N, C-alpha and C positions, 0 to 999 in steps of 0.2 A: 503492501499500499505506500509506501513512503516512497520505494524506487518509482512508480509510476506520478507522485504527485512531483517527486525532483522531478521528471522526463516531463513535465508539463508546468513546471517555471514556479508550483508552490512551496516555500518553506515553512517546514515544522518550529512549532514556536522556540524560543533561543533563551537562556538564561532561568529567572526563576520560576516563569511561564512555564516551562518545561519541564522543570523538577515536581512545582504542584500538578501538572498535568499528570506525569509519572505514580505520586504519588496518588492522585485519587484510583489511578489505571488499579495499582495493588490492593486499594480497598475496594474497589469495585470483581475487578475481578479473582483473585488473589483469595483474598475473604472472602466476600461472598461466593464465588461460584465455584473455588475451590473447598472450604467447608462443605458446598453443595453435594461434592462429588465425594470428599469422605462422609458423610452424613448417609448416604445411598449405601453403606457398607451395611447396614443395621433398616433403613427405611423404604421402603418401598417408592418408586418413583414417584404414582400417581400419589400416594400419602407423604412424599418429600414437598411435592407442589402446593398440595393444603395447606402444610403446615408453613409456605414461604409468603404464604396471602398474607397472613401476622406480619410482612413487612411493611406493609400499606398501615400499620399504627405505629409501629415504628419511627415512619417517614413523619405523621402530624405530631410525634410525641419529639422528634427530634428539632424538628422546625421551631416549634414552640417554644424551645429552651436557647435556642440560638439568637442573637440578636438582629429587630426587625420581625422576628418570626411573630406567626398569629399565637394567642392566649390560649389553653385547653378551655373550651367549656363543656357544663356539667353533662349535655345533649351528647358532645363528643367522646367523654369519660363513658355515655352509657353504651355507646356503639362501640367502643375496644371491649365494654363487660362483654357484650354479648356474642364479639368476636370469641373471648378468650372461652366463653361457654363451651362453643361449638371445638375447640382444642380440645377441654377438658372432654367432649365424646369422644374424638378421636382415640387422643391417647391416656387417659385414663383407667379402661380396663388392663390394658397394656401394664402399667406403672403397676396398680393392684395383683394384679398376677404374677411380679415379679418378673416381666419380660424387659431388662435390663436395656438389650438392645435398640428398642424403641424410645427410651427416654432419653440414652447417649443420645441418638441420632436427632432428638426434638431440642436438647441442650443444643447440639453441634450447629442444628438450623438457625437457632433465633442467634447464636455471635453470628453466620455468618450472613442474616439477614440486617444486623445491628452495623453493618462492615460494610453492605451494599449500600442502605442506603445512605449511612453517614456521607460512601461516597460519593453519592448520587449527589448529593444537597452540596459538598463543597466544590463539585464540579458545574453546576446549575451555577453557581454564587462568586465563581472566579472569573476574575476580569482577564477575558483572552481577545486574541483578534485572528485564533487560526480555527482554520473551518473545521467544522466536526469529526467530520473523516480524518484530516490527519490528527486530532485530539485522539480520537479511536484506536488510531494506528499506533501514536507513542505509548498510549495505555496498556495495549498488549503486546508491545514490544518489550516495553521494562518489564510485565508483569513473566511472559518469557523467557529474559534474564535471570530477574530474581528466581523462578522456580528452577532451571536448571539445575545447580547445585542439590537442589532439595530433592529432586527428581533420580538425581546418582546415587545419592546416600541411601533415599527410603527402599525398602528390600520389596521386592517383585518379583516375579514370574517370570520365567525368559518372555519375548515379544515372535508370539508367532503370527506373521506376517499372512494374509490371506485377499483373495479378492474382496470379498462381503466388507472386510474389513477395511481395508483401504478407501472402497468407494464411501464408506460411513465418515471414516476422515477428510476426506476431501468435503464429503456436503457438507460435515461441520463447518470448515474452513472456508466457506466460502458464503454459504446460507447462514452459519452462525457466527461468526467472527466479522467480515468483511461483510457480508449486506446485515446482518439483522444487529450485532454488537454497535455498527456506525449508526444504524438506522435509531437505536436506544439514545444514542449522546447528541444525535442532532438533534429529535423532538427533547431530549433535555433540555437543552439551550435556546428551543427557539416557541414549547408551548409552556401553557401553564401545568406544575407539580402534579396538580389533580387528572390532569387529561393524559401524564404521562403515563402514571401510576395506573392506569386500568388495565396496564399488561397483567396487573394482577389479579383480575378477573377473568381473561382469558385463559392463561397457563394452565391454569389450576385442572379444568374442563379439559384442553386438550391432554394434556398428559397423564391425566388418571384412565381418557378415554383409551390412547395409547397402548398407556401399561397393559389396560387390561385387555385391549387388544390384541396385542402382541404376543405379552409375557404371559397372561393370563393374570396379572396381579388381583390380588381378594380386591373388590367394592360391592362393597353390599350396605345393609339400611344403616347400618353405624355413621359411615360412609360418606351416606348420602346427608345424612341431618347433621353431623359435622358443618359439611358446606353450603346448608341452607344458611345457618349460626353465624359461619365464617364473613359468608356473600354480604349477609345483613346486618352485621357488626362495621364490617369494611363500606359499604353503601352508605349505616346512617353515618358515620365518621367523614366522610367525601362529602354528605351531602350538609353538614351542617360546620363544617372543618374550613368553608371559604378559602378552599383552596388554590381558587386562580389565581391568586393576590404575585406580583410581580416580586421579585429579590431586593433588596433594599437598594437604593439606590446607589449608594456608595459602596455596592458592592460588584454592579454591574458598569459593563462598559461595551461601546458601540464596536463595532467588529468594523474591520477595513474590508473594500470591497475585495473578492476574490479576481482574477484576470479575467476577463472577458470570456465569452465562448458556455454554450450549452451547457458544458459537464460542470461549470460552476453556479452558476447561476442560483440564489436561492431566494426567497423573501426575505425582508429583513425583518429580526425577530422580534421587536415593539408592533410591527402592522399585523402579523402570524398572531400577537398573543391579545392584540383589541379583535381580531376575526371572530376566536375561540370563547373569548369572555363575553 
């Protein structure tokens, strides 16, 4: 991604902006996605996606604690309580029966949610002149470099390459990293946080369905009830949190225009936020 940007005359951020962008990538990808991979040793992918929905609550809480963020209201707190009731329905039976794996996976996922949400808020508030796609490239490169020694030191089974595994890796690189993550960073910097966080609603539905369809992961009445509670709680929080507020003016800055051409044209952030508001 950085190589293509270089060929097109787009330069990555430099100095403090570069290091701050890389730091946010470590929080988002290293902490958020990395801990998700760890937690899925104990938690099915569909259940993990449902638990990650709690990230919407963490994001609201963090935003309230940071300067310029909206303070929590009792209606918002009620939504959070509803969401955690859903988590209790999902995780509670496993805890009472002594299933340590589910509890460990749940705790790891919450740490990952905190890291992902914190990185998202910091990236949104970062004064930057780089195009979001370039920011995504810097973040992925920085996280990859940091994880190389971790991957080399971690015990693992011998890698067995296959056509199916290679195609899956190519799919993740193209659609998960280059397109998917770049799109997330782009929307994070151009749309209200309430619009961006709607992926919390979509991901669990897709993950639960695919987990059931491909791997026959369990999904019964308990999971359905838990999903209803969590979605209701997230909906209440989003409805009453007024999440469409822009970042504090002192933390935002206009971006310099990119080189002319259809590959780099994009609407200004301010007009996009006004449109969705």
